Each structure stands twice: as C-alpha cells, then as structure tokens.
C-alpha positions in Angstrom: 8.1 5.2 -31.8 11.7 5.5 -30.5 13.2 2.0 -30.5 16.3 3.3 -28.6 14.1 4.1 -25.6 11.9 1.0 -25.8 14.7 -1.6 -26.1 16.3 -0.9 -22.7 12.9 -1.3 -21.1 12.3 -4.6 -23.0 15.7 -5.9 -21.8 14.9 -4.9 -18.2 11.6 -6.6 -18.4 13.2 -9.8 -19.8 15.8 -9.7 -17.1 13.1 -9.4 -14.4 11.1 -12.2 -16.0 14.1 -14.6 -16.1 15.2 -13.9 -12.5 11.7 -14.1 -11.2 11.6 -17.7 -12.3 8.0 -17.4 -13.5 9.2 -19.0 -16.7 10.1 -22.1 -14.6 6.5 -22.2 -13.3 5.0 -21.9 -16.8 7.4 -24.5 -18.3 6.8 -27.3 -15.8 3.1 -26.5 -15.6 2.8 -26.9 -19.3 4.8 -30.1 -19.2 2.6 -31.4 -16.4 -0.6 -30.7 -18.3 0.6 -32.1 -21.7 2.0 -35.3 -20.2 -1.3 -35.9 -18.4 -3.3 -35.3 -21.5 -1.1 -37.7 -23.5 -1.4 -40.4 -20.9 -5.2 -40.0 -20.7 -5.5 -40.2 -24.5 -3.2 -43.2 -24.8 -5.0 -45.2 -22.2 -8.4 -44.7 -23.8 -7.5 -47.5 -26.2 -4.7 -49.3 -24.3 -4.6 -51.2 -21.0 -1.0 -52.3 -20.7 1.6 -49.9 -19.2 4.5 -48.6 -21.2 7.8 -49.9 -20.0 10.5 -47.2 -20.2 13.3 -48.9 -18.3 13.6 -52.6 -17.8 11.7 -55.4 -19.5 8.1 -56.5 -19.7 8.8 -59.2 -17.1 11.0 -57.0 -14.9 10.1 -53.4 -15.4 11.9 -50.7 -13.4 10.2 -47.5 -14.7 7.0 -47.5 -16.6 4.0 -45.3 -17.5 0.9 -46.5 -15.8 -2.5 -44.9 -15.6 -4.0 -44.1 -12.2 -6.5 -41.6 -10.9 -5.7 -40.4 -7.4 -8.5 -38.9 -5.4 -6.3 -38.3 -2.4 -3.3 -35.9 -1.9 0.2 -36.5 -3.3 1.3 -40.1 -3.1 -2.1 -41.4 -2.0 -2.5 -39.6 1.3 -6.1 -38.7 2.2 -9.6 -39.9 3.1 -11.8 -42.6 1.7 -14.6 -40.3 0.3 -13.6 -39.1 -3.2 -16.0 -36.1 -3.1 -14.7 -34.9 0.3 -11.2 -35.3 -0.9 -11.8 -33.3 -4.0 -13.3 -30.4 -2.1 -10.7 -30.5 0.7 -7.7 -30.6 -1.5 -9.0 -27.9 -3.9 -9.3 -25.6 -0.8 -5.9 -26.6 0.4 -4.4 -26.0 -3.0 -6.0 -22.6 -3.3 -4.7 -21.6 0.2 -1.3 -23.1 -0.4 -0.9 -21.4 -3.8 -2.1 -18.1 -2.3 0.3 -18.2 0.6 3.3 -19.1 -1.6 2.4 -16.5 -4.2 1.9 -13.8 -1.4 5.2 -14.6 0.2 6.9 -14.5 -3.2 5.5 -11.1 -4.1 6.3 -9.7 -0.6 9.9 -11.0 -0.6 10.6 -10.9 -4.4 13.5 -8.4 -4.2 15.0 -9.8 -1.1 14.9 -13.6 -1.4 17.7 -15.7 -2.9 17.3 -16.9 -6.6 17.4 -20.5 -5.5 14.5 -19.9 -3.1 12.5 -18.2 -5.8 13.0 -21.3 -8.0 11.9 -23.6 -5.2 8.7 -21.5 -4.6 7.9 -21.7 -8.3 8.3 -25.5 -8.3 5.9 -25.7 -5.3 3.4 -23.5 -7.1 3.5 -26.0 -10.1 2.5 -28.8 -7.7 -0.4 -26.8 -6.3 -1.7 -25.5 -9.6 -1.0 -28.6 -11.7 -3.0 -31.0 -9.5 -5.7 -28.4 -8.9 -6.4 -28.2 -12.6 -7.1 -31.9 -12.6 -9.5 -31.7 -9.7 -11.4 -28.7 -11.1 -11.6 -29.4 -14.8 -11.1 -33.1 -15.6 -14.5 -34.9 -15.6 -15.1 -38.6 -15.2 -16.0 -38.8 -18.9 -12.7 -37.2 -20.0 -10.7 -39.5 -17.6 -12.9 -42.5 -18.6 -12.8 -43.4 -14.9 -15.7 -43.8 -12.4 -14.5 -40.9 -10.3 -12.6 -37.6 -10.6 -9.1 -37.0 -9.4 -5.5 -36.3 -10.3 -3.8 -38.1 -13.2 -0.8 -40.1 -12.0 1.5 -41.9 -14.5 5.1 -42.1 -13.3 5.5 -45.6 -11.9 8.8 -46.9 -10.3 8.4 -50.6 -9.8 9.8 -52.1 -6.6 11.2 -48.7 -5.4 8.3 -46.4 -4.7 4.8 -47.8 -4.0 2.9 -44.8 -5.3 2.3 -43.6 -8.8 2.9 -39.9 -9.2 3.2 -37.1 -11.8 5.3 -34.0 -12.8 3.4 -31.7 -10.4 4.1 -34.1 -7.4 7.8 -34.3 -8.5 8.0 -30.4 -8.6 6.7 -30.1 -5.0 9.0 -32.7 -3.6 12.1 -31.4 -5.4 11.3 -27.8 -4.5 10.8 -28.7 -0.8 13.9 -30.8 -0.6 16.1 -28.1 -2.2 14.6 -25.5 0.0 15.3 -27.6 3.2 18.9 -28.2 2.1 19.4 -24.5 1.3 17.9 -23.4 4.7 20.2 -25.9 6.6 23.3 -24.8 4.7 22.4 -21.1 5.2 21.8 -21.6 8.9 25.2 -23.4 9.3 26.9 -20.5 7.4 25.2 -18.0 9.7 26.3 -19.8 12.8 29.9 -20.0 11.5 29.8 -16.3 10.7 28.6 -15.4 14.2 31.3 -17.6 15.7 33.9 -16.0 13.6 32.9 -12.5 14.7 32.9 -13.6 18.4 36.5 -14.9 17.9 37.6 -11.7 16.3 36.0 -9.6 19.1 38.0 -11.5 21.7 41.3 -11.3 19.8 41.2 -14.9 18.8 40.3 -16.3 22.2 37.2 -18.5 22.2 35.0 -17.8 25.2 32.4 -19.9 26.8 29.0 -18.6 27.7 30.1 -18.1 31.4 33.2 -16.3 30.3 31.2 -14.1 27.9 28.8 -13.3 30.8 31.6 -12.3 33.1 33.2 -10.2 30.4 30.0 -8.3 29.8 29.5 -7.7 33.5 33.1 -6.4 33.8 32.6 -4.1 30.8 29.4 -2.8 32.4 31.1 -2.0 35.7 34.0 -0.3 33.9 31.5 1.8 31.9 29.7 2.8 35.1 33.0 3.8 36.8 33.9 6.0 33.8 30.5 7.7 33.9 30.9 8.4 37.6 34.4 9.9 37.1 33.0 12.1 34.3 30.3 13.4 36.6 32.8 14.2 39.3 
C-alpha cells in the first residue's frame, strides 16, 4: 500500500467533509439526542425544573420537561395520533427536499447556505427520531411526542429543544443572507448601468428612449451596408 498516493485522497476527502458541513449536522443531532435522553432520565425521578439562570423564585432560564405532540413551539392539532402521523410525513418530505436541493447544488451554493441547510436538517431529523422511536413507556408520559426542555420564563411562552433552535437559527441566517445577497446584486446591477451611461443615472423612460434610438441607429447602419 502506497501511503504517498493515499494521503492526498484522504486530505481531499476530509476537506470535502468539512466544507460540506455534514459534520455540523452530525454534531448538533448528537447533542440534541443526548440532551433529550439526559432530560428524560433525570425527570424519571425528579419533578422540579432545574434553574440555570435566575433564582428559584424568579427563574429566567430553566430545564423543564414537556412532551410536545404538535409541531415546533406548540403549533398543531388537538389529536396526538393525527399530529404524530402528519408531522412524521412532513419531516420526511422536508428532509428529502432539503437533502435533494443540497445534493443538487452542493458545488454551487455558498458555504453559509450549506451550513443553514444542515441546521434545518437537524431540526427535521432530531424531532422525527422522537416521534418514531420514543415510546410512552420510555417517556413516562401518557402520549408520544417530541421532548422539549429549554424554558425561558417570561420571555418565550413555549418550551423547545436543540432541534427547534437549529431550525430557527438556520432559517433566520438564510433569510438575512438572501436579503443581503439581493441588495448586493441590486447595487451591482445599478453600478453597471451607471458605467454603461458614462456615469449618468438614467430613469426607466430615458433608458427606453435610449434603447429605441440605438435600435433606429442600428437599422440605418444596416440599410447603408445593404446599399
């Protein structure tokens, strides 16, 4: 085995893996699963939430135990079974679309967009695992759902988890990126228009008249060439 030939391939593979941001998906998915497992195991024998920031009388951030049969942040229908089926299907479709787009555009899309897509995949897969594999006996709860445990008191009315956070962060960063990119593209087009008119900014009406004049001039030149 020639190590000199293998080592460049290994480095190339590691470089692709890093810039594909699949490691980001794996990292946050593992964190999501482990934190949920820890919360479930802790609250098997404890009832009181764990205060992380604040005091027992005035908590700001605490670990609470809640099973959410609805979508992220409590959105959904009243029937737990219908919710479980519906959101499993939605998660499968969402994950498939995100993954398909990622594979299709992998070499063309920005690194930041790749990271956002991976975070969104964490949200889809992380909560899907709860709905598919966590039984009522394991959850020691009367119904199946997603394990939520991050609880901001007085700021956010819903309890959420790492997977929910990944979805929100990924979507917000993606929206900001798309807005900034669109503004840059508009400025670039405007700059080109200014350069083409020798620094003179033309209105739409002026641009239209200029195009018509250029068309007439081109027609006259063609007629002269024919003559």
